[in-house]
ROLO-842063 format. One record per residue (C-alpha): x, y, z; residue in three letters. Coordinates in steps of 0.02 Angstrom, whole numbers. Last residue first. Layout:
% residues N
> X|Y|Z|code
> X|Y|Z|ALA
...
This chain:
% residues 197
> X|Y|Z|code
> -4120|-1197|16|GLN
> -4177|-1045|87|SER
> -4231|-1116|254|ALA
> -4049|-1199|279|ALA
> -3983|-1014|265|SER
> -4100|-937|397|THR
> -4073|-1093|508|GLU
> -3894|-1094|502|THR
> -3892|-913|545|ASP
> -3989|-938|696|SER
> -3865|-1077|766|SER
> -3703|-976|700|MET
> -3763|-823|796|ALA
> -3817|-926|952|SER
> -3647|-1025|948|VAL
> -3542|-867|929|ALA
> -3627|-783|1059|ALA
> -3583|-932|1182|ASP
> -3413|-949|1128|ALA
> -3377|-753|1152|ALA
> -3444|-784|1334|ALA
> -3325|-926|1362|ALA
> -3191|-839|1288|ASP
> -3228|-694|1408|ALA
> -3239|-804|1559|PRO
> -3066|-881|1514|ALA
> -3086|-1069|1472|VAL
> -2934|-1171|1559|THR
> -2886|-1315|1449|PRO
> -2888|-1496|1502|LEU
> -2826|-1596|1361|MET
> -2756|-1759|1385|ASP
> -2875|-1797|1543|GLY
> -2983|-1936|1452|HIS
> -3128|-1817|1473|PHE
> -3047|-1693|1361|TYR
> -2967|-1817|1238|LEU
> -3135|-1909|1225|ALA
> -3229|-1745|1211|LEU
> -3101|-1685|1062|ASP
> -3124|-1850|964|HIS
> -3308|-1858|974|GLN
> -3316|-1668|917|ILE
> -3214|-1707|769|GLN
> -3313|-1885|730|GLN
> -3479|-1777|731|SER
> -3416|-1651|624|ILE
> -3359|-1781|488|ALA
> -3528|-1859|520|THR
> -3614|-1722|488|ALA
> -3521|-1679|334|ILE
> -3576|-1846|255|ARG
> -3752|-1821|298|GLN
> -3761|-1656|218|GLN
> -3684|-1733|48|ALA
> -3812|-1866|60|ASN
> -3939|-1742|63|GLN
> -3865|-1631|-65|GLN
> -3864|-1791|-181|SER
> -4042|-1827|-145|ILE
> -4102|-1657|-182|VAL
> -4009|-1650|-347|GLY
> -4090|-1818|-386|THR
> -4257|-1761|-364|PHE
> -4237|-1588|-435|PRO
> -4154|-1664|-591|SER
> -4037|-1551|-689|ARG
> -3906|-1626|-571|SER
> -3759|-1565|-448|THR
> -3622|-1691|-396|ASP
> -3560|-1683|-222|TYR
> -3424|-1584|-124|THR
> -3384|-1600|64|VAL
> -3305|-1463|184|THR
> -3277|-1468|363|GLU
> -3238|-1316|478|SER
> -3178|-1295|652|PHE
> -3199|-1200|815|ARG
> -3176|-1279|1008|ASN
> -3235|-1244|1168|THR
> -3208|-1330|1351|TYR
> -3274|-1327|1512|LEU
> -3404|-1189|1502|VAL
> -3471|-1148|1677|LYS
> -3663|-1180|1687|GLY
> -3647|-1229|1876|THR
> -3736|-1400|1877|SER
> -3752|-1413|1693|MET
> -3546|-1414|1679|ASP
> -3532|-1347|1492|LYS
> -3455|-1413|1334|LEU
> -3467|-1286|1192|THR
> -3458|-1270|1024|TYR
> -3415|-1188|856|VAL
> -3432|-1271|668|VAL
> -3419|-1180|522|SER
> -3491|-1287|372|SER
> -3429|-1284|193|THR
> -3553|-1364|63|ILE
> -3488|-1383|-99|GLU
> -3574|-1401|-263|SER
> -3530|-1489|-441|ARG
> -3601|-1468|-617|THR
> -3655|-1295|-599|SER
> -3730|-1222|-768|THR
> -3624|-1084|-836|ASP
> -3672|-1149|-1030|ASP
> -3493|-1194|-1042|VAL
> -3513|-1316|-889|LYS
> -3469|-1264|-720|TYR
> -3402|-1335|-561|GLY
> -3391|-1266|-386|VAL
> -3556|-1212|-350|GLY
> -3569|-1159|-175|TYR
> -3666|-1205|-25|HIS
> -3638|-1116|145|ARG
> -3689|-1180|319|GLU
> -3645|-1092|481|LYS
> -3653|-1209|621|MET
> -3674|-1189|802|GLY
> -3674|-1343|935|ILE
> -3712|-1346|1124|THR
> -3641|-1500|1214|LEU
> -3718|-1497|1392|LEU
> -3645|-1600|1523|PHE
> -3708|-1692|1697|SER
> -3835|-1785|1614|LYS
> -4000|-1867|1697|PRO
> -4040|-2032|1603|ALA
> -4195|-2016|1473|SER
> -4064|-2013|1327|GLU
> -3984|-2184|1398|ASP
> -3796|-2191|1350|GLY
> -3705|-2176|1193|GLY
> -3596|-2056|1143|LEU
> -3562|-2120|947|GLY
> -3740|-2154|928|ASN
> -3813|-1998|1001|ARG
> -3683|-1892|896|LEU
> -3720|-1978|746|ASP
> -3920|-1942|776|GLN
> -3883|-1765|823|GLU
> -3764|-1718|661|LEU
> -3897|-1796|546|PHE
> -4024|-1700|625|TYR
> -3905|-1532|623|GLY
> -3874|-1562|440|THR
> -4063|-1563|393|ARG
> -4085|-1396|519|THR
> -4154|-1377|692|GLN
> -3959|-1326|748|PRO
> -3884|-1434|880|VAL
> -3909|-1462|1076|GLU
> -3830|-1622|1149|ILE
> -3832|-1705|1329|ALA
> -3671|-1777|1386|VAL
> -3676|-1908|1520|GLN
> -3649|-2041|1401|SER
> -3475|-1972|1355|LEU
> -3428|-1988|1543|SER
> -3479|-2155|1560|ALA
> -3385|-2203|1422|THR
> -3220|-2122|1491|LEU
> -3243|-2196|1676|GLY
> -3093|-2302|1662|THR
> -2990|-2243|1526|LYS
> -2971|-2400|1391|ALA
> -3051|-2276|1252|TYR
> -2895|-2184|1216|LEU
> -2794|-2340|1213|PRO
> -2645|-2333|1344|ALA
> -2465|-2270|1334|PHE
> -2380|-2269|1483|GLY
> -2204|-2329|1427|CYS
> -2231|-2501|1492|GLY
> -2405|-2511|1396|THR
> -2286|-2454|1222|LEU
> -2167|-2592|1259|SER
> -2291|-2721|1281|ALA
> -2377|-2679|1125|ALA
> -2203|-2668|1030|SER
> -2173|-2858|1114|VAL
> -2347|-2915|1061|GLY
> -2314|-2858|883|LEU
> -2139|-2932|865|LEU
> -2213|-3096|918|ALA
> -2358|-3081|807|LEU
> -2236|-3053|662|VAL
> -2132|-3197|705|ALA
> -2283|-3318|720|LEU
> -2331|-3251|527|VAL
> -2147|-3284|473|GLY
> -2143|-3452|557|LEU
> -2304|-3495|481|VAL
> -2242|-3441|307|LYS
> -2087|-3538|301|ARG
> -2184|-3692|349|MET
């Protein structure tokens, strides 16, 4: 009986806390009317690499919407991916590798071409290497899938904040031009880097 009363007390406290937060103007991010519709109107352009493929799939699943429907916004992403050996045996062979991906992206209004938002960040993952070529390829592919998921989550978070109205930056023309140039440079660099893997 005491356990039941304790659970009821906790539930009541949580109810009061939620009501207090709502009264203070707090609302869950995705409770914003029209937010889901805005996210589903974003077209996606990513580098044509293995990591880019995983990133595109994760973003499409996260943003939702009908791919064949008209889009109002264009999300263009550039990535510079680098692979490093980070763990070595006494014979100087690598035991672990690291993938670091530098990311820059722009969100544009498709009707005007204006850059609405831009951001830069980086993500890093590590994975075990192997003398077996097959095992090594699978391990690297898994790491690229993990880093793509992390990048996707960061971008989805940023876009949700933007469309929610909590982040309304003004992008200066010079910054927009610099972001466009960086996206183009990183995209071509990623393709070259990936081709050498």
